[in-house]
C-alpha positions in Angstrom: 184.2 104.5 128.2 186.2 104.8 125.2 185.5 101.1 124.2 181.9 102.3 124.4 182.4 105.0 121.9 184.8 103.2 119.6 181.9 100.2 119.8 178.9 102.7 119.1 181.0 104.1 115.9 182.1 101.1 114.4 178.2 99.5 114.4 177.0 103.1 113.2 172.8 103.6 113.0 171.3 100.5 113.3 167.9 101.5 112.9 166.0 102.3 110.1 166.0 106.5 109.3 163.9 106.7 106.4 160.8 104.0 107.4 158.2 105.3 104.8 161.2 104.8 102.3 163.0 102.0 103.2 163.9 99.8 100.9 163.0 96.1 100.5 164.5 92.9 99.0 164.0 92.3 95.7 162.7 88.7 97.0 160.2 90.0 99.1 156.5 89.0 97.7 154.7 92.3 98.0 151.6 94.2 96.0 150.4 91.3 93.2 151.2 92.3 89.7 148.5 91.1 87.5 148.1 90.8 83.5 144.7 89.8 82.5 145.6 89.5 78.7 148.2 87.0 79.7 145.6 84.9 81.6 143.9 81.9 79.7 141.6 80.8 82.3 143.4 77.6 82.8 142.3 77.5 86.2 145.5 75.9 87.7 146.2 79.0 89.6 142.7 78.7 91.6 143.2 74.9 91.8 146.5 75.5 93.9 145.7 78.3 95.7 145.3 77.5 99.6 143.0 80.1 100.7 141.2 80.6 97.3 142.4 84.4 97.4 142.3 84.5 93.4 139.3 84.7 90.5 140.3 84.8 86.8 138.1 86.2 83.7 139.0 88.7 85.1 141.8 88.4 87.3 142.2 89.5 90.9 144.1 88.3 94.0 142.1 88.8 97.5 145.2 90.2 99.8 143.3 89.4 102.6 142.9 85.8 101.9 146.3 85.8 100.3 149.4 84.1 102.0 151.8 85.2 99.2 153.3 81.8 99.0 154.1 82.3 95.6 152.3 79.3 94.3 150.1 80.5 92.0 153.1 82.5 90.1 154.9 79.6 89.8 152.4 77.5 88.4 151.1 80.3 85.7 153.1 79.8 82.4 151.7 82.8 81.1 153.7 84.8 83.2 150.1 86.5 84.3 150.4 86.6 87.9 153.8 88.5 89.5 154.5 89.7 92.9 156.3 93.1 93.2 158.1 93.7 96.3 156.2 96.9 97.7 155.4 96.8 101.1 152.7 99.0 102.0 149.9 96.5 101.6 147.3 98.1 104.8 143.7 99.3 104.0 141.0 100.9 106.1 138.6 98.9 104.0 138.1 95.4 103.1 137.4 95.5 99.6 140.5 97.7 98.7 142.6 94.4 99.4 141.3 93.2 96.1 143.9 93.5 93.6 143.3 93.5 89.7 145.2 94.5 86.9 144.6 98.5 87.2 146.4 98.1 90.8 149.5 99.7 90.7 152.1 100.6 94.0 151.1 104.2 93.3 147.4 104.2 93.3 147.2 101.7 95.7 149.4 103.9 98.4 147.5 106.7 97.5 143.5 104.8 98.3 143.8 102.2 100.2 144.0 104.0 103.4 141.4 106.5 104.5 142.4 108.8 107.0 140.3 110.1 109.4 140.7 113.9 111.1 139.0 112.3 114.4 141.6 109.4 114.4 144.4 111.8 113.6 143.5 114.3 116.4 143.1 111.5 118.8 146.1 108.8 118.1 148.7 110.3 116.1 151.2 111.4 118.3 150.6 108.3 121.0 149.0 105.0 120.0 149.0 102.3 122.3 147.8 99.2 121.5 147.0 95.6 122.9 148.2 92.4 120.7 145.9 89.7 120.6 146.6 86.6 119.8 143.6 84.5 118.7 145.0 81.2 117.9 147.7 81.9 115.6 150.6 80.0 114.6 153.1 82.7 116.2 154.3 84.2 112.9 152.5 87.2 112.8 153.3 87.6 116.6 156.9 87.1 116.3 156.8 90.0 113.4 155.3 92.3 115.5 157.7 91.9 118.2 160.2 92.8 115.8 158.3 95.9 115.2 160.0 97.3 118.5 163.3 96.6 118.4 166.6 98.5 116.9 165.8 98.3 113.6 162.6 99.4 113.2 162.0 101.5 116.9 158.1 101.8 116.4 158.4 103.5 119.8 159.8 107.1 118.3 156.7 107.2 116.5 154.7 107.1 119.9 153.4 103.4 118.7 153.8 100.8 121.4 152.2 97.5 122.6 150.8 97.7 126.4 150.3 94.8 128.4 146.8 95.5 129.7 144.0 96.7 127.1 142.7 99.1 129.9 145.9 101.2 129.1 145.3 100.8 125.1 143.8 102.5 122.4 143.0 99.4 120.5 144.0 96.0 119.5 145.6 94.2 117.0 144.5 90.9 116.1 146.4 88.0 114.8 145.2 84.3 114.3 141.9 83.2 112.8 140.3 83.3 116.1 139.3 79.8 117.8 136.8 78.9 119.7 139.0 78.6 122.5 139.8 82.5 121.7 136.6 84.0 121.1 135.5 84.9 124.8 139.2 85.8 125.6 139.1 88.3 122.2 135.7 90.0 122.7 136.6 90.4 126.4 140.0 92.3 125.6 138.0 94.6 123.3 135.3 95.4 125.4 138.2 96.3 128.5 139.6 98.8 125.9 138.5 102.5 126.9 136.7 104.1 124.1 137.2 105.3 121.2 139.0 102.5 120.3 140.8 101.0 116.9 140.4 97.3 115.9 143.6 95.9 113.9 143.5 93.0 112.1 147.3 91.6 111.1 147.5 88.8 108.6 145.7 86.5 106.2 144.2 84.4 109.2 142.8 87.4 111.5 141.3 88.8 107.9 139.9 86.0 106.5 140.6 83.0 108.4 143.2 82.8 106.3 143.9 78.3 105.6 141.7 77.8 108.1 138.7 79.6 107.1 137.0 76.3 106.8 137.9 75.0 109.9 134.8 73.9 112.5 137.4 75.2 115.4 137.1 78.9 114.4 134.4 81.2 115.7 134.5 84.6 113.7 131.4 85.9 115.2 133.4 89.1 117.0 133.6 90.8 113.5 130.2 90.5 112.9 129.5 92.7 116.3 132.4 95.1 116.1 133.8 97.4 113.1 137.4 97.5 111.8 139.2 100.0 111.3 142.5 98.8 109.3 143.3 95.5 107.4 147.2 94.5 107.3 148.0 91.5 105.2 150.5 89.2 104.8 151.5 85.6 105.8 153.4 86.6 108.5 153.0 90.6 107.9 156.5 92.0 107.7 157.4 95.0 110.4 157.6 97.4 107.5 154.1 96.5 106.3 152.6 97.2 110.0 154.5 100.5 110.7 153.6 102.1 107.6 150.0 101.0 107.8 149.6 102.2 111.3 151.6 105.8 110.5 149.4 105.8 107.4 146.7 105.8 109.0 146.9 108.0 112.2 148.8 110.6 110.2 147.5 113.2 107.9 148.5 112.9 104.6 151.0 115.8 102.9 149.4 116.8 99.8 
């Protein structure tokens, strides 16, 4: 018993106490920072981007397509494209993922997620999610698995992944939705009792990512059913996912 207590004191508290204000390492590529006046419209960034996430004149980045690879930043000699380490990137509307020069971490954090009273009243204290890997590379899946480890401890907020869609309040989709997974994804969605949420996690799920032009994908699901929350990344960081979920289901403090 004394050895256990000594080990506990030595290790300290491993979980992140304040998940909403947790520091992020400087190297992390998060919210893009754009300077349109520095852009000379050379289109080098357009040619190097693997997913077509950028536009110029004016300069913008679609985080729903962006893999945060940093190639655009590295090739831009005018310092027009940079990435901050701000990780709260989730949005409740697809168009809110389009980042322009006017986008800052402050105004994005305040406006990107629209909190609905009916969502808060239903799911603010308990949210069970079924994760569907629809042809992904397992990068996002590994990060989602980390959300429940001792460091991030997502369960303390009442958010858990469950094995059966019949026990779930919604689904979290990763991957571009391959043809082989299209039926399984829709079957899983229909098995979740209403009311239910659809959450897209990662560039592949949101836009198809690097597979968006592949003939082996079938994204008809998104033409049939509404999406409630978009969480960008490649892969999605656990802090991005947890804060996105909390921002969506919890009432904002005034």
